[in-house]
N, C-alpha and C positions, 0 to 999 in steps of 0.2 A: 324758279326765282333765284337770283344771284345773291349769295351771301356776302354781307359787307365784310371786308378783311380789315384786320387791325394792322397798323404800321409798326407799332412797337414790336421789336424782335425780328423784323424783316432785315434781310441783307441786300442792299440796293447800290447799283453802280450808276453814277451820273457822269457823262462826258461833257467836256466844255463847261466844267463845274467851277472855274475860277471867277467867272464874271457873270452878270446879267441874269438871265432865266436859270442857268445852271446853278449859279451860286445860291440864288433864292431857294431853289429846289433842295439843294444839299442841306441848307440851313433848316429848311421846314422839316424835312424827313429826320434829321438828326434831333431836332427839339421834340420830335414825337416818338423817340426812343428807337429808331432804326439805326443799324450799322451801315455807314454809308462810305463807298469807295469813290474817290473823285479822281478823274483823269483830265489833264489839261497839259499845254505846252508851257505854261507860265509857272515855273517852279516858285517864285517868290509869293505869288498871289495864292498858290496852293497852300503854302504854309500859313498864310493869313486866314483862309477859309477854315482850315482844320483847328487852328489853335483854341477856340472856345469850347471845343468838344471832346478834348482828350481822346481816349482810345476808340471812341465810337466812330470817328471819322479817320480814314486812311487815305493818303494821297500818293500818287505817282505820276511821273510824266507819261503822257499818252498822246501819239500822233495817230489819230483815228484813221488816217489814209494808209497806214502801213500794218499789214497783218503781224509782222514780226514785233512791232511796237505793242500790239495787243496782247501778245503772248507774254511779253516781259512785264506789262502792266498787271495782268492777271496773276502771275507769279508774285509780284511785289505785294499785292493786296489780298492774296488768297486766304489769309488767315481770318478774313471776315466772312468768307463764303461758307457753304455754297450759296449761290445767288437766286434770290427770289425775283428781283426786278432789274431790268436794264433800261435806263432812260437815255436813248440816243438824242443828245442835245446839241452837240458841237456843230457849229455852222458859221458860214461867212456870207456877207452880202455886199460885195462891190456893185456899184451902180453905174449906169451909163449906157449910151447907145451900143447896141451889139456889133455895129459896124466899126466902132472905135475901140472896142474891147480887145486887148491883147490876147493872143492865143493862150499864153500862160495863165492868165487870169480866168479865162474860161475853164481851163483844165483844172485850176485849183478849186473852183466853185464846185465842180462835179466831184473832184477827189474828197473833199471835205464833206459835202452836203449829202452825197449819194453813196459814195464808196465807204464813207464813215459808218453809217447805219448798217450797210451790208456787211463790213467787216466786223462790226460789233455784233451782229446777229450770228454770224458764222462762228464767232469766238466764244459766245456765251450761251447761245440757245441749245447747243448739243447737251450740255449739262442739265439744262432744264428739261429736255426731252427724256433724258435718262431717268430723272426723278419723277417725271410725270406731272410737273407743275411748274409755273413760272410766267413772267409777264414782261413784255417788251413794249415800251412806250416810245414812239418816235416823234419828236417835235419837228413839225413841218412848218406851214405858214398859210395864212389865207390865200396867198398868191400861189399856192399849190392847188387851188381850186379855181381861183379867178385871176388869170394872167394879166400883168400890168406892163405898159411900155417902160422902157429904160431899166428894166430888170429881166430881160428875157432869159438870160442863163440862170439867174437865181430862181425865176418862176419855173423853168424847166427842171431845175434840180429838185424843187419842192414838189412839183407834179410827180416826179419820180419816186420821191419818198412815199407820197399817197399811194401810188401804184404798188410800191414794194410792200408797204404795210398791209394793203388788201390782199395781195398774193400770199404773203407769209402767214396772215391771219388763217387763210383757208388751209394752208399747208400744215401748220402747227397745231391747229385746233384739236385734231384727233389725238395729240399727245399730250393734252392738258396745258398747253402754253397759249396765253392770251397775247394779242397784238393790238395796240391802240395807236391812233395818230392824233396828235394835238395841233390845232391850227390857230395861232394867234393872229390878230390884226397888227396894226402898228404898236409896238412895245417900247416903252420908255427906257430903252437901254442904248449903249454905245453903238450897237449894230444899226439902230434905226435913227441915229442922231440926224437931225435936219430934216427928217421925213414928216410931212404934214399928215394929219389924219383925214380921212375921207369925212364929207359932211355927215353929221348925225352919228358917226362912229368915233367917240372919244378913245384916244390912245389908252392902252392898259399898262400896268406896271409888271415887272418881273414877278412880284409877289402874287399878282393876279393869275399869272400863268402857272406858277408854282402850285397855286391852290387848286387849279383844274387838274394838274398832273396827279396831285394827291387824290382828288376825287376819283379818277379813272383807275388808280391803283387800288383804292378801297373797293370800288365797284366797277370792274372793267366794262368799258363801252368801246365800240369800234372807232368812233370819231367824236371828237369834242372841239368846239371853237372857243376862242377867248376874244371878246366876252361871248358867253354862251348864247345870248339872245340873238347874235348875228346869224347863227347857222340856219335857222328856219327861213328867215327872209332871204338869205342868200340862195338857198336851194330852190326856193319858190321863184326867184328872179331867173335862175338858170334854166327853168322849164319854159320861160317865155321865148318867143321868136327872138332871133339874134338881133335884129334891128331895135326891138324894144329894149333889150339888155344894154345896147350900146347907148341909147338915149338916156336911160336911167343912170348908167354909170358916168355919163358926162355931166348930168344934173347933180350927182353926188360928189363930182370932183374925184372920182376913183379911177377914171381911165388914165389919168396922167399924174397920180400922186407921187409916184417915184421920180417922175421927170421935174417935179416941182421941189426936190430936195435941196437943201441950202448947202452948196459946195463948201463953203467955209465952215460950217458946223459939222460936216462929214469929213474934214480934211485929215484929222488925226487917225479916225477909224479907218479910212480908205487906205492911208499909208500903211497902217498895221496889217489890215486884211490882205493887201497885195504883196506885202513883203514875203510871204511865204511862196508866192508865184515866181519870184526872181530867180 
């Protein structure tokens, strides 16, 4: 039986912590008494996130795609360690037809969404292995299990995160290190601006995702969806014949949910997400 862990007193790293899910997660853990190190590229927003929490939250610039940046980040926030939990949350979601997607954008999606968690795990997990305990939480997406048109590269990157999580879970378990993957549906953040929810699956908030992240840190589980009730039906549908799956996805409006995204509502986010690929 797994013992429920206390958050107070933990030392936790959250990447992509200046906005959305990351920020909600930082605030939740800090309120619960954890020491939290926050990595992001936006220095101004980092200062804003840390301000209410004093010495309990430390921030530093972090480019998750760069192993050298990880080393600099860990040196800057090392006074809060050693690390009990790493939340690999940083991610980008440019949308559109893969046939029209610039090569630089495709590369950026994989650099942030896939190499980010890999780099983070390589940087932080050795210390966990040495101490014989730790927990890595990778934030993926529902489209890491159920791919959707007009988000091919994003879906592929999140499938990769799911696979990486499953492999590292098996690899690190003998050393006392847990690995969990969290799969949100459409979340009401800038990243999913203008994306409609599938029928019967209302969008969730960043705080909803942070609550699930907290729950898996307290009691480690391999995979958790947000909202939680979606996991069972989705797994049941995936066991059906492909043709039946396609009919059900169409009926729910899930087969083209990303293609229905409102370009005007996404303009600001798309410009920022693609800027790093230039």
